[in-house]
Each structure stands twice: as structure tokens, then as C-alpha cells.
C-alpha positions in Angstrom: -11.6 26.2 59.8 -13.0 22.9 60.7 -15.3 22.9 57.7 -12.3 23.5 55.5 -10.5 20.6 56.8 -13.7 18.3 56.4 -13.7 19.5 52.7 -10.2 18.6 52.1 -10.6 15.1 53.5 -13.8 14.6 51.2 -12.0 16.0 48.3 -9.2 13.7 48.8 -11.5 10.6 49.3 -13.2 11.5 46.0 -9.9 11.9 44.1 -8.8 8.7 45.3 -12.1 6.9 44.5 -11.8 8.4 40.9 -8.1 7.2 40.5 -9.0 3.7 41.5 -12.0 3.5 39.1 -10.0 4.9 36.4 -7.2 2.4 36.9 -9.8 -0.5 37.1 -11.6 0.8 33.9 -8.2 1.2 31.9 -7.3 -2.3 33.1 -10.3 -3.9 31.7 -9.8 -3.4 28.0 -6.2 -4.6 28.2 -7.4 -8.0 29.5 -10.3 -8.2 26.9 -7.8 -7.3 24.0 -5.8 -10.2 24.7 -8.6 -12.6 23.3 -7.7 -16.2 22.6 -6.1 -16.4 19.1 -5.1 -12.6 18.9 -6.0 -9.9 16.5 -8.3 -10.8 13.4 -7.1 -11.5 9.9 -9.2 -11.2 6.8 -8.1 -11.0 3.3 -7.7 -12.3 -0.3 -5.0 -14.3 -2.2 -4.2 -14.1 -5.9 -1.7 -16.4 -7.4 -0.9 -19.4 -9.8 0.1 -23.0 -9.1 1.7 -26.0 -10.9 -0.3 -29.2 -10.8 1.1 -32.7 -10.5 0.4 -34.4 -12.7 0.3 -31.4 -15.1 -2.6 -29.5 -16.2 -5.5 -31.8 -17.6 -9.0 -32.7 -17.3 -9.6 -34.7 -14.2 -9.9 -38.1 -15.8 -10.3 -40.9 -13.2 -8.3 -39.4 -10.3 -7.7 -35.8 -9.0 -4.2 -34.3 -9.0 -1.9 -35.5 -6.2 -0.4 -32.2 -5.4 -0.1 -28.5 -6.5 2.8 -26.1 -5.8 1.2 -22.6 -5.0 2.6 -19.0 -5.0 1.2 -15.5 -5.1 0.4 -12.5 -3.2 -1.9 -11.7 -0.3 -3.6 -8.6 1.2 -5.1 -9.0 4.7 -5.9 -7.1 7.7 -3.3 -7.1 10.6 -0.6 -9.2 8.6 -0.7 -6.6 5.6 0.5 -7.4 2.2 3.0 -9.8 1.0 3.6 -13.2 -0.6 2.7 -16.8 -0.1 4.1 -20.1 -1.3 3.9 -23.8 -0.4 2.3 -27.2 -1.3 -1.1 -28.6 -1.0 -0.9 -32.6 -1.3 -3.8 -35.0 -1.4 -3.5 -37.3 1.4 -6.5 -39.7 0.8 -8.1 -41.3 -2.0 -10.0 -39.3 -4.4 -12.3 -39.5 -7.3 -13.2 -37.1 -10.2 -16.7 -35.9 -10.9 -18.8 -38.2 -12.8 -20.3 -35.3 -15.1 -20.2 -31.6 -14.8 -20.5 -31.2 -11.1 -18.1 -31.6 -8.0 -16.5 -34.7 -7.2 -16.4 -36.1 -3.6 -14.2 -34.5 -1.1 -10.6 -35.7 -0.2 -8.3 -35.1 2.5 -5.1 -32.8 2.0 -2.1 -31.7 4.0 1.1 -29.6 3.5 2.4 -26.3 4.4 2.2 -22.6 3.4 4.6 -19.8 4.1 3.3 -16.2 4.3 5.9 -13.5 4.1 5.1 -9.7 4.7 6.2 -6.7 6.6 8.1 -7.6 9.4 8.6 -11.3 8.9 7.3 -14.7 7.8 5.3 -17.5 9.4 4.6 -21.1 8.3 1.3 -22.6 8.6 0.6 -26.3 8.5 -2.6 -27.7 6.7 -4.3 -29.4 9.6 -6.5 -32.5 9.8 -10.0 -31.8 8.6 -8.8 -29.8 5.4 -10.5 -31.0 2.2 -10.3 -30.6 -1.5 -12.6 -31.4 -4.3 -12.4 -31.4 -8.2 -14.9 -29.7 -10.4 -15.6 -30.0 -14.2 -17.4 -27.9 -16.6 -17.2 -28.2 -20.6 -14.2 -25.8 -20.8 -12.7 -25.8 -17.4 -11.2 -28.1 -14.5 -10.9 -26.5 -11.0 -10.2 -27.6 -7.6 -11.6 -26.1 -4.6 -10.0 -26.4 -1.0 -11.1 -25.7 2.5 -7.9 -25.5 4.4 -7.5 -25.4 8.2 -4.1 -23.6 9.0 -2.1 -23.8 12.2 0.8 -21.5 12.5 3.9 -23.5 13.5 6.7 -21.3 13.2 7.9 -17.8 12.2 10.6 -15.2 11.9 11.1 -11.7 13.3 7.6 -10.3 14.1 6.2 -13.9 13.8 9.1 -15.6 16.0 6.7 -16.6 18.7 3.3 -16.4 16.7 0.5 -18.7 17.4 -3.0 -18.9 15.8 -5.3 -20.5 13.3 -6.5 -19.5 9.9 -9.1 -20.8 7.5 -8.3 -20.5 3.7 -10.8 -21.3 1.0 -8.6 -21.6 -2.0 -9.4 -22.3 -5.7 -7.2 -23.2 -8.6 -8.8 -23.5 -12.1 -7.8 -23.9 -15.8 -9.7 -22.6 -18.7 -9.0 -25.1 -21.7 -10.5 -22.5 -24.2 -7.5 -20.4 -23.5 -4.6 -20.5 -26.2 -2.3 -21.6 -23.4 -4.1 -22.9 -20.5 -2.6 -22.5 -17.1 -3.9 -22.5 -13.5 -5.2 -19.2 -12.1 -5.6 -19.2 -8.2 -7.5 -17.2 -5.7 -8.6 -17.5 -2.3 -10.0 -15.8 0.9 -8.2 -15.9 4.4 -9.7 -15.4 7.8 -8.8 -16.2 11.3 -6.5 -14.8 14.1 -2.7 -14.3 14.5 -1.3 -13.8 18.1 2.2 -12.2 18.0 1.9 -10.8 21.5 4.7 -12.9 22.9 7.0 -12.2 20.0 10.0 -9.8 20.2 11.0 -7.4 17.6 
């Protein structure tokens, strides 16, 4: 009889230890899952833009701004559309020959709209653009550092940073030259504080 009672006490202690260990292990991934920045975003953009001044070879000074729009397909934020403005915020120069010109600073905002809502990303300090020329094309390459500043629905309290490498180019050999845009998006968006 006494051996049975001791066995019950030992089994209860083992069960309690297993329960505490399971709870500790289960809690660890939840803490690790809340990494700074939130879930990873990686994807591509396709679109078009309007240059200001209008489509032309670079000449002496790069374009002052472009209005962009198109579609995106990215992990975590899904598929949707984007639109916004990229503006030159510093002096710039065109390439001397068929090569890249010196970088210039840019600013502006982009809005991403997809499943569950939209968010606005501000083009932060440190973002740059540069003009490139070849015999038949003119293009601008942008390295944009984006900070999420506001959002709706799923993104109502979103935070995060993204990097967008964005190119707009025109082929002057085309019968009706118009800008063709594409880009790659990477970073993180944290929607954990948002309400649905």
C-alpha cells in the first residue's frame, strides 16, 4: 500500500514538472515571434510613372519628381496596388556620357493598398536617386528607405521599415515612349498592435 502511495506522489511530481516545462517551451516561441519590426516582407512592383518635366533625355538636370502607380506582390502584405510621389530634394546632375550620374536626395510618400487595408510609407532621409543614359534609353534608379507612418483597417496601428529599389525607364526607340517601372521591396511590417 505504501509503495502505491509513493508511486502516486512521484507520478504527480513528474506530471507537474512536464506541465511547467511545456508551458515554458510554449511561451518561448511567442516571445521570439515578436521580433523588432514584425513579419518579413519581400516582393516585387510593376507599374508606370509620369515624369516632371515630361519624358525626355536627362539634359543638364534630372527630373524634379515622378508620380508612380502600379501593382505589388509581396510576402505578408499580399497583392495590391501602390501609388505616390517621389521628389528630388537636392541638386542633381545628369550623366556626362552613357553612364550613371551622381546620386541626389529624394523624398515623398507611397501608399500601398491590399487585402485588409492600406498603409502610407514616407520616403525617409538617406533615400537617393540617380539618372542613367544609354543611346536609346533614359532611366532613373531609386534606393528608397520607407517608414510606415499611418494606415487603415489591418494597418491602423502598423509600424515598420521597408527598402524599395525602384527603377523607371523610357525606351526612345519605341513608337510612343513612356515610362516603364519596376522594383523590389523588402523589410518588415508589424501589425500586432492593430485591431481588425
